[in-house]
C-alpha positions as CSV (number, residue, x, y, z in Angstrom):
1,M,-2.1,-22.9,14.5
2,L,-3.1,-19.3,14.4
3,K,-0.9,-17.6,11.8
4,L,-0.5,-13.6,11.7
5,V,1.2,-11.4,9.5
6,F,2.4,-7.8,11.0
7,T,3.1,-5.0,8.8
8,D,3.7,-1.2,8.9
9,L,1.0,1.0,6.7
10,D,2.4,3.9,5.4
11,G,5.2,4.2,3.3
12,T,5.5,0.4,3.7
13,F,1.9,-1.1,3.3
14,V,0.3,1.4,1.8
15,D,1.5,3.9,-1.1
16,T,2.0,7.8,-0.9
17,Q,-1.0,8.4,-1.7
18,K,-2.8,6.3,1.1
19,Q,-3.8,3.8,-1.0
20,V,-3.1,0.1,-1.7
21,P,-1.3,-0.9,-4.6
22,E,-2.5,-3.5,-6.7
23,R,0.3,-5.9,-5.8
24,N,-0.3,-5.6,-2.2
25,A,-4.0,-5.7,-2.7
26,R,-3.1,-9.7,-3.8
27,V,-1.4,-10.4,-1.3
28,L,-4.6,-9.6,1.0
29,D,-6.4,-11.6,-1.3
30,L,-4.4,-14.6,-0.7
31,A,-3.8,-14.2,2.7
32,A,-7.5,-14.6,3.0
33,E,-7.4,-17.8,1.2
34,R,-5.1,-19.4,3.3
35,G,-6.7,-18.4,6.5
36,V,-3.8,-15.9,7.4
37,Q,-4.8,-13.2,9.4
38,F,-3.0,-9.8,8.6
39,V,-2.8,-7.2,11.2
40,P,-1.9,-3.9,9.8
41,C,0.7,-1.7,12.7
42,T,0.3,2.1,12.4
43,G,0.9,5.0,14.2
44,R,-2.6,6.2,13.6
45,N,-5.5,5.6,16.1
46,A,-8.6,3.0,14.6
47,N,-10.4,5.0,12.6
48,G,-7.3,5.9,10.8
49,V,-6.9,2.3,9.4
50,L,-8.1,2.5,5.4
51,P,-11.7,0.7,4.6
52,D,-10.1,-1.4,2.2
53,L,-8.1,-2.8,4.5
54,A,-10.4,-2.7,7.9
55,N,-13.4,-4.7,5.7
56,H,-10.9,-7.0,4.2
57,P,-11.4,-10.8,5.4
58,A,-8.0,-11.0,5.9
59,V,-8.0,-8.5,8.6
60,R,-9.5,-8.2,12.0
61,Y,-6.8,-6.7,14.5
62,A,-5.1,-4.0,14.0
63,I,-2.3,-2.8,16.4
64,C,-2.7,1.6,16.5
65,C,-1.7,4.4,18.5
66,N,2.5,3.3,18.1
67,G,1.2,0.7,19.8
68,A,-0.8,2.3,22.1
69,L,-4.3,0.1,21.3
70,V,-4.8,-3.0,20.3
71,V,-8.5,-3.1,18.4
72,D,-10.7,-5.9,16.9
73,L,-12.0,-4.0,14.1
74,R,-15.0,-6.3,12.9
75,E,-16.6,-5.5,16.5
76,D,-14.9,-2.2,16.3
77,R,-13.5,-3.3,20.2
78,V,-10.8,-2.1,22.3
79,L,-8.1,-5.6,23.1
80,R,-5.7,-3.9,24.6
81,S,-4.5,0.0,25.9
82,A,-1.6,1.7,27.6
83,P,-2.9,4.9,28.0
84,M,-0.9,7.9,29.6
85,S,-1.8,10.2,32.6
86,N,-2.5,13.3,32.2
87,E,0.7,14.2,34.5
88,Q,2.6,11.9,32.6
89,V,1.8,14.0,29.6
90,L,2.0,17.2,31.1
91,E,5.5,15.8,32.4
92,L,6.6,15.2,28.4
93,Y,5.1,18.4,27.8
94,D,7.0,20.4,29.8
95,R,10.5,18.6,28.6
96,V,9.7,19.3,25.0
97,R,7.7,22.2,24.7
98,D,10.8,25.0,24.1
99,L,12.2,22.4,21.2
100,H,12.4,22.8,18.0
101,V,10.6,19.1,17.6
102,S,7.2,18.2,16.3
103,F,4.9,15.5,18.3
104,D,1.0,14.4,18.5
105,V,-1.0,13.6,21.3
106,F,-4.1,10.9,20.9
107,I,-6.8,12.3,22.8
108,N,-10.3,10.1,23.2
109,G,-9.9,8.9,19.5
110,K,-8.6,12.2,17.2
111,V,-4.9,13.1,17.4
112,Y,-3.7,16.8,17.7
113,L,-1.0,18.4,16.8
114,E,0.3,22.2,17.4
115,R,-0.2,24.4,14.8
116,S,3.6,26.2,15.2
117,R,5.1,22.7,14.8
118,W,2.7,21.8,11.5
119,E,5.8,22.7,9.5
120,I,8.9,20.8,11.5
121,P,9.3,17.7,9.9
122,H,9.1,19.1,6.3
123,E,11.6,21.7,7.2
124,A,14.1,18.4,9.0
125,S,13.5,17.0,5.8
126,G,15.1,19.4,3.3
127,G,11.6,20.5,2.0
128,D,10.4,21.2,-1.2
129,K,14.4,20.9,-2.3
130,A,15.0,17.4,-0.9
131,A,12.1,16.4,-2.4
132,E,13.1,18.0,-6.0
133,K,16.5,16.2,-5.7
134,F,14.5,12.8,-5.0
135,F,12.3,12.7,-7.8
136,T,15.1,14.0,-10.0
137,F,17.6,11.1,-9.4
138,L,14.1,8.7,-9.0
139,T,13.7,9.5,-13.0
140,S,17.3,9.8,-13.8
141,D,18.7,6.2,-15.6
142,E,20.6,5.2,-12.3
143,G,17.3,5.5,-10.0
144,L,15.1,3.4,-12.8
145,K,17.4,0.8,-12.9
146,L,17.5,0.9,-8.8
147,Y,13.5,1.1,-8.8
148,Q,13.4,-2.1,-11.3
149,K,15.7,-4.2,-9.2
150,Q,14.4,-3.0,-5.7
151,L,10.8,-3.9,-6.7
152,G,10.5,-5.9,-9.2
153,L,8.6,-3.5,-11.9
154,I,9.4,-2.6,-15.2
155,P,9.6,1.2,-15.2
156,S,7.6,2.9,-18.2
157,V,9.7,6.1,-18.6
158,K,9.9,8.0,-22.0
159,G,13.6,7.4,-23.0
160,F,14.3,4.6,-20.4
161,N,14.8,1.2,-21.9
162,A,14.6,-1.5,-19.4
163,T,16.1,-4.7,-18.8
164,V,13.5,-7.4,-20.2
165,D,13.4,-10.9,-20.2
166,D,13.8,-12.4,-23.8
167,H,10.5,-13.8,-23.4
168,F,8.5,-10.8,-22.5
169,K,10.8,-8.7,-24.9
170,D,8.3,-8.2,-27.7
171,A,5.7,-7.3,-25.4
172,Y,8.1,-4.3,-23.8
173,D,8.4,-3.0,-27.1
174,L,5.3,-2.9,-28.7
175,Y,3.1,-2.2,-25.5
176,I,4.8,-1.4,-22.1
177,K,7.1,0.8,-23.3
178,T,5.1,3.1,-25.8
179,G,2.5,3.1,-23.3
180,N,-0.1,1.0,-25.1
181,V,-1.5,-0.9,-22.9
182,Y,-5.0,-0.8,-20.7
183,L,-5.3,-1.9,-17.0
184,N,-9.2,-2.9,-16.9
185,S,-8.5,-4.3,-13.3
186,A,-8.5,-0.5,-12.2
187,H,-11.6,0.3,-13.5
188,W,-13.5,-3.0,-12.4
189,S,-16.6,-2.2,-10.3
190,K,-17.8,-4.9,-9.0
191,G,-16.0,-8.5,-8.4
192,T,-13.0,-7.0,-8.3
193,T,-11.2,-10.0,-6.1
194,A,-13.1,-12.9,-8.6
195,L,-11.5,-10.8,-11.5
196,R,-8.1,-10.4,-10.1
197,A,-7.9,-13.6,-9.5
198,E,-9.1,-14.7,-12.9
199,T,-6.6,-12.1,-14.6
200,F,-3.4,-13.8,-13.3
201,T,-5.1,-17.1,-14.1
202,Q,-5.3,-16.1,-17.5
203,L,-1.7,-14.7,-17.6
204,Q,-0.2,-17.6,-17.1
205,Q,-2.3,-19.3,-19.6
206,V,-1.1,-17.3,-22.0
207,A,2.7,-17.5,-20.3
208,L,2.4,-21.3,-20.9
209,G,1.5,-20.7,-24.6
210,S,-2.0,-22.7,-23.8
211,I,-4.2,-19.3,-25.0
212,S,-3.7,-16.7,-27.0
213,P,-4.0,-13.2,-25.0
214,T,-7.5,-13.0,-27.0
215,Q,-8.4,-15.9,-25.7
216,A,-7.5,-15.1,-22.6
217,A,-9.8,-11.9,-22.7
218,E,-12.5,-13.5,-23.7
219,N,-12.3,-15.9,-20.9
220,L,-11.9,-12.6,-18.7
221,D,-14.8,-10.9,-20.3
222,S,-17.1,-14.2,-19.7
223,K,-16.1,-14.4,-16.0
224,L,-17.2,-10.4,-15.9
225,K,-20.3,-11.6,-17.1
226,T,-21.2,-14.2,-14.5
227,L,-20.7,-11.4,-12.1
228,S,-23.2,-9.1,-13.7
Protein backbone atom coordinates (compact mmCIF):
# COMPACT_ATOMS: atom_id res chain seq x y z
CA MET A 1 0.00 0.00 0.00
CA LEU A 2 1.48 3.32 -1.08
CA LYS A 3 1.50 5.89 1.71
CA LEU A 4 1.66 9.60 0.87
CA VAL A 5 1.89 12.76 2.95
CA PHE A 6 1.10 16.07 1.26
CA THR A 7 2.06 19.44 2.75
CA ASP A 8 2.36 23.08 1.83
CA LEU A 9 5.89 24.54 1.97
CA ASP A 10 6.30 28.27 2.61
CA GLY A 11 5.09 29.23 6.06
CA THR A 12 4.13 25.62 6.82
CA PHE A 13 6.91 23.07 6.38
CA VAL A 14 9.59 25.63 5.48
CA ASP A 15 10.39 28.57 7.77
CA THR A 16 10.56 32.27 6.91
CA GLN A 17 14.24 31.87 5.98
CA LYS A 18 13.27 29.28 3.35
CA GLN A 19 14.94 26.53 5.40
CA VAL A 20 13.62 23.20 6.68
CA PRO A 21 13.54 23.43 10.52
CA GLU A 22 15.33 20.70 12.46
CA ARG A 23 12.07 19.28 13.76
CA ASN A 24 10.65 18.96 10.23
CA ALA A 25 13.90 17.44 8.98
CA ARG A 26 13.44 14.66 11.53
CA VAL A 27 9.95 14.06 10.17
CA LEU A 28 11.42 13.63 6.68
CA ASP A 29 13.96 11.11 7.96
CA LEU A 30 11.24 9.19 9.77
CA ALA A 31 9.09 9.15 6.63
CA ALA A 32 11.99 7.69 4.64
CA GLU A 33 12.60 5.02 7.29
CA ARG A 34 8.94 3.96 7.22
CA GLY A 35 8.58 4.04 3.44
CA VAL A 36 6.23 7.02 3.40
CA GLN A 37 6.36 9.28 0.34
CA PHE A 38 6.51 12.96 1.24
CA VAL A 39 4.98 15.22 -1.44
CA PRO A 40 5.72 18.98 -1.30
CA CYS A 41 2.84 21.16 -2.56
CA THR A 42 3.77 24.67 -3.56
CA GLY A 43 2.99 27.68 -5.66
CA ARG A 44 6.58 27.58 -6.84
CA ASN A 45 7.74 26.00 -10.04
CA ALA A 46 9.52 22.64 -9.89
CA ASN A 47 12.96 24.26 -9.91
CA GLY A 48 11.92 26.26 -6.85
CA VAL A 49 11.64 23.19 -4.59
CA LEU A 50 14.47 23.40 -2.05
CA PRO A 51 17.40 21.06 -2.82
CA ASP A 52 17.25 19.66 0.74
CA LEU A 53 13.73 18.48 -0.05
CA ALA A 54 14.15 17.52 -3.69
CA ASN A 55 17.16 15.31 -2.88
CA HIS A 56 15.75 13.68 0.24
CA PRO A 57 15.01 9.91 -0.03
CA ALA A 58 11.45 10.46 1.22
CA VAL A 59 10.71 12.87 -1.61
CA ARG A 60 10.14 11.91 -5.22
CA TYR A 61 7.06 13.77 -6.42
CA ALA A 62 6.01 17.40 -6.07
CA ILE A 63 2.86 19.37 -6.84
CA CYS A 64 3.87 22.77 -8.18
CA CYS A 65 2.45 25.96 -9.67
CA ASN A 66 -0.53 25.84 -7.27
CA GLY A 67 -1.58 22.43 -8.58
CA ALA A 68 -1.07 23.03 -12.29
CA LEU A 69 2.06 20.88 -12.43
CA VAL A 70 2.90 17.43 -11.01
CA VAL A 71 6.51 16.34 -11.42
CA ASP A 72 8.81 13.42 -10.72
CA LEU A 73 11.81 15.18 -9.15
CA ARG A 74 14.15 12.20 -9.39
CA GLU A 75 13.64 11.76 -13.11
CA ASP A 76 13.08 15.46 -13.81
CA ARG A 77 9.86 14.51 -15.60
CA VAL A 78 6.45 16.18 -15.82
CA LEU A 79 3.68 13.72 -14.90
CA ARG A 80 0.76 16.08 -15.34
CA SER A 81 0.29 19.68 -16.37
CA ALA A 82 -2.74 21.91 -16.79
CA PRO A 83 -1.51 24.86 -18.84
CA MET A 84 -3.72 27.76 -19.88
CA SER A 85 -3.94 28.86 -23.48
CA ASN A 86 -2.61 32.26 -24.53
CA GLU A 87 -6.19 33.38 -25.16
CA GLN A 88 -7.24 32.44 -21.60
CA VAL A 89 -4.27 34.27 -20.09
CA LEU A 90 -4.95 37.42 -22.10
CA GLU A 91 -8.63 37.32 -21.20
CA LEU A 92 -7.84 37.09 -17.48
CA TYR A 93 -5.24 39.83 -17.77
CA ASP A 94 -7.77 42.16 -19.41
CA ARG A 95 -10.07 41.61 -16.42
CA VAL A 96 -7.50 42.47 -13.74
CA ARG A 97 -5.07 44.83 -15.45
CA ASP A 98 -6.76 47.95 -14.01
CA LEU A 99 -7.25 46.51 -10.52
CA HIS A 100 -4.87 47.15 -7.63
CA VAL A 101 -3.98 43.45 -7.24
CA SER A 102 -0.85 41.34 -7.57
CA PHE A 103 -0.52 38.17 -9.64
CA ASP A 104 2.20 35.97 -11.11
CA VAL A 105 2.49 34.37 -14.53
CA PHE A 106 4.28 31.02 -14.92
CA ILE A 107 5.88 30.58 -18.36
CA ASN A 108 8.40 27.93 -19.41
CA GLY A 109 9.66 27.22 -15.92
CA LYS A 110 9.91 30.86 -14.86
CA VAL A 111 7.71 33.19 -12.82
CA TYR A 112 6.94 36.72 -13.99
CA LEU A 113 5.49 39.65 -12.05
CA GLU A 114 4.92 43.19 -13.23
CA ARG A 115 7.33 45.56 -11.50
CA SER A 116 4.49 47.99 -10.71
CA ARG A 117 2.68 45.27 -8.73
CA TRP A 118 5.67 44.17 -6.63
CA GLU A 119 4.76 46.18 -3.51
CA ILE A 120 1.04 45.44 -3.52
CA PRO A 121 1.17 42.40 -1.16
CA HIS A 122 3.41 44.39 1.18
CA GLU A 123 0.93 47.26 1.23
CA ALA A 124 -2.03 44.93 1.78
CA SER A 125 -0.39 43.36 4.83
CA GLY A 126 0.19 46.73 6.46
CA GLY A 127 3.86 46.84 5.51
CA ASP A 128 6.52 47.54 8.11
CA LYS A 129 3.97 48.68 10.72
CA ALA A 130 2.22 45.32 10.61
CA ALA A 131 5.54 43.48 10.92
CA GLU A 132 6.55 45.65 13.87
CA LYS A 133 3.22 45.03 15.58
CA PHE A 134 3.56 41.26 15.06
CA PHE A 135 7.09 41.05 16.47
CA THR A 136 6.16 43.29 19.40
CA PHE A 137 3.39 40.83 20.29
CA LEU A 138 5.57 37.78 19.67
CA THR A 139 8.19 39.00 22.16
CA SER A 140 5.63 39.88 24.82
CA ASP A 141 4.86 37.49 27.69
CA GLU A 142 1.48 36.72 26.11
CA GLY A 143 3.03 36.04 22.70
CA LEU A 144 5.80 33.86 24.09
CA LYS A 145 3.35 31.81 26.16
CA LEU A 146 1.21 31.29 23.07
CA TYR A 147 4.32 30.36 21.05
CA GLN A 148 5.27 27.72 23.62
CA LYS A 149 1.73 26.35 23.87
CA GLN A 150 1.12 26.05 20.12
CA LEU A 151 4.56 24.80 19.02
CA GLY A 152 5.60 22.83 22.07
CA LEU A 153 8.97 24.62 22.09
CA ILE A 154 10.70 26.42 24.94
CA PRO A 155 11.41 30.08 24.13
CA SER A 156 14.79 31.31 25.35
CA VAL A 157 14.20 35.05 25.72
CA LYS A 158 15.78 37.34 28.30
CA GLY A 159 13.29 38.22 31.03
CA PHE A 160 10.82 35.45 30.12
CA ASN A 161 10.29 32.41 32.35
CA ALA A 162 8.87 29.50 30.41
CA THR A 163 6.65 26.84 31.97
CA VAL A 164 8.84 23.73 32.15
CA ASP A 165 8.22 20.23 33.48
CA ASP A 166 9.93 19.70 36.84
CA HIS A 167 12.14 16.99 35.32
CA PHE A 168 13.77 19.61 33.10
CA LYS A 169 13.74 22.58 35.50
CA ASP A 170 17.44 22.37 36.39
CA ALA A 171 18.47 22.01 32.76
CA TYR A 172 16.26 24.98 31.82
CA ASP A 173 17.53 27.24 34.62
CA LEU A 174 21.21 26.36 34.19
CA TYR A 175 21.52 26.07 30.42
CA ILE A 176 18.57 26.95 28.19
CA LYS A 177 17.50 30.08 30.08
CA THR A 178 21.06 31.38 30.25
CA GLY A 179 21.91 30.46 26.67
CA ASN A 180 24.73 28.23 27.91
CA VAL A 181 24.01 25.51 25.38
CA TYR A 182 25.69 24.42 22.16
CA LEU A 183 23.69 22.69 19.43
CA ASN A 184 26.45 20.89 17.62
CA SER A 185 24.01 19.19 15.27
CA ALA A 186 23.70 22.49 13.43
CA HIS A 187 27.37 22.31 12.45
CA TRP A 188 27.78 18.73 11.30
CA SER A 189 29.20 18.72 7.80
CA LYS A 190 28.73 14.98 7.23
CA GLY A 191 26.57 12.16 8.48
CA THR A 192 23.87 14.60 9.55
CA THR A 193 21.00 12.11 9.34
CA ALA A 194 22.86 9.39 11.25
CA LEU A 195 24.10 11.80 13.91
CA ARG A 196 20.68 13.37 14.32
CA ALA A 197 19.16 9.94 14.98
CA GLU A 198 22.01 9.07 17.36
CA THR A 199 21.50 12.33 19.25
CA PHE A 200 17.89 11.49 20.04
CA THR A 201 18.85 7.96 21.05
CA GLN A 202 21.39 9.36 23.51
CA LEU A 203 18.95 11.98 24.82
CA GLN A 204 16.39 9.28 25.50
CA GLN A 205 18.97 7.31 27.46
CA VAL A 206 19.84 10.41 29.50
CA ALA A 207 16.15 11.09 30.17
CA LEU A 208 15.71 7.49 31.38
CA GLY A 209 18.74 7.81 33.64
CA SER A 210 20.61 5.02 31.84
CA ILE A 211 23.62 7.20 31.05
CA SER A 212 24.96 10.59 32.09
CA PRO A 213 25.12 13.64 29.79
CA THR A 214 28.91 13.21 29.70
CA GLN A 215 28.55 9.62 28.51
CA ALA A 216 26.04 10.74 25.87
CA ALA A 217 28.55 13.28 24.55
CA GLU A 218 31.28 10.63 24.44
CA ASN A 219 28.96 8.26 22.57
CA LEU A 220 28.21 10.95 20.01
CA ASP A 221 31.92 11.59 19.54
CA SER A 222 32.43 7.86 18.94
CA LYS A 223 29.59 7.82 16.39
CA LEU A 224 31.12 10.80 14.60
CA LYS A 225 34.48 8.99 14.31
CA THR A 226 32.81 6.04 12.58
CA LEU A 227 31.56 8.42 9.91
CA SER A 228 34.97 9.93 9.19
